[in-house]
C-alpha positions as CSV (number, residue, x, y, z in Angstrom):
1,M,-103.8,25.5,52.8
2,F,-105.7,24.3,49.7
3,G,-106.8,27.7,48.5
4,I,-110.5,27.2,48.8
5,S,-112.3,30.5,48.2
6,F,-115.6,31.7,49.7
7,G,-117.3,31.0,46.4
8,E,-116.2,27.4,46.4
9,L,-117.4,27.0,50.0
10,L,-120.8,28.5,49.0
11,L,-121.0,26.0,46.2
12,I,-120.2,23.1,48.4
13,G,-122.8,24.3,51.0
14,L,-125.4,24.6,48.3
15,V,-124.7,21.1,46.9
16,A,-124.8,19.7,50.5
17,L,-128.2,21.4,51.1
18,L,-129.6,19.9,47.9
19,V,-128.2,16.4,48.6
20,L,-128.9,16.1,52.3
21,G,-131.9,18.3,52.7
22,P,-132.6,21.0,55.3
23,E,-133.3,18.5,58.1
24,R,-130.1,16.5,58.0
25,L,-127.6,19.3,56.9
26,P,-127.1,20.7,60.5
27,G,-126.3,17.3,61.9
28,A,-124.0,16.5,59.0
29,A,-122.2,19.8,59.4
30,R,-121.8,19.2,63.1
31,T,-120.4,15.7,62.5
32,A,-118.0,16.9,59.8
33,G,-116.8,19.7,62.2
34,L,-116.1,17.1,64.9
35,W,-114.2,14.9,62.6
36,I,-112.1,17.8,61.2
37,G,-111.4,18.9,64.8
38,R,-110.2,15.4,65.7
39,L,-108.0,15.2,62.6
40,K,-106.4,18.5,63.4
41,R,-105.8,17.5,67.0
42,S,-104.3,14.2,65.9
43,F,-102.0,15.9,63.4
44,N,-100.9,18.6,65.9
45,S,-100.1,15.9,68.5
46,I,-98.1,13.9,66.0
47,K,-96.3,17.1,64.9
48,Q,-95.5,18.1,68.5
49,E,-94.2,14.6,69.2
50,V,-91.9,14.6,66.1
51,E,-90.6,18.1,67.0
52,R,-89.9,16.9,70.6
53,E,-88.0,13.9,69.2
54,I,-86.0,16.1,66.8
55,G,-85.2,18.5,69.7
56,A,-84.1,15.6,71.9
57,D,-81.9,14.2,69.1
58,E,-80.4,17.7,68.6
59,I,-79.7,18.0,72.3
60,R,-78.1,14.5,72.4
61,R,-75.9,15.4,69.4
62,Q,-74.9,18.7,71.0
63,L,-74.0,17.0,74.3
64,H,-72.0,14.4,72.4
65,N,-70.1,17.1,70.5
66,E,-69.4,19.0,73.7
67,N,-68.1,15.7,75.3
68,I,-65.8,15.1,72.4
69,M,-64.5,18.7,72.5
70,A,-63.9,18.4,76.2
71,L,-62.0,15.2,75.7
72,Q,-59.9,16.7,72.9
73,S,-59.0,19.7,75.0
74,K,-58.0,17.5,78.0
75,S,-55.9,15.3,75.7
76,Q,-54.2,18.4,74.2
77,S,-53.5,19.8,77.7
78,T,-52.1,16.4,78.7
79,N,-50.0,16.2,75.6
80,A,-48.7,19.8,76.2
81,A,-47.9,18.9,79.9
82,L,-46.0,15.7,78.8
83,H,-44.1,17.7,76.2
84,D,-43.2,20.3,78.7
85,G,-42.1,17.6,81.2
86,E,-39.9,16.0,78.5
87,Q,-38.3,19.3,77.7
88,M,-37.6,19.9,81.5
89,T,-36.1,16.4,81.8
90,A,-34.0,17.0,78.7
91,L,-32.8,20.3,80.1
92,E,-32.0,18.8,83.5
93,T,-29.9,16.0,82.1
94,S,-28.1,18.1,79.6
95,P,-24.4,18.9,80.5
96,V,-25.0,22.6,80.0
97,A,-27.7,22.7,82.6
98,N,-25.4,21.0,85.1
99,N,-22.5,23.3,84.4
100,E,-20.4,20.4,83.0
101,P,-18.2,20.7,80.0
102,P,-19.6,18.8,77.0
103,Q,-18.1,15.3,76.6
104,P,-16.4,14.5,73.3
105,P,-17.9,11.5,71.5
106,R,-16.3,8.2,72.3
107,A,-14.5,6.2,69.7
108,L,-15.3,2.6,69.2
């Protein structure tokens, strides 16, 4: 993650040994390990929670889009049915459909 090499870790360990001494170094290393573990768990739990929220938002968005698409298809089918009904009504009322001769326009 940060690109710390083995030589750098060895240098940090050597400085810690000189500063803390051989008696306190194992306790300090154990405490540092516990704190690092806690930080990693905290970051992982936050990361999982954020990913869960993002996933939930994506699912909500997808459901919303599917509802919109369903409503559009229903309205299109309703419009098509109304248009077909209007055409059928126009055909039924036309003089050709009733086998009547066409009427000349009336003069005013």
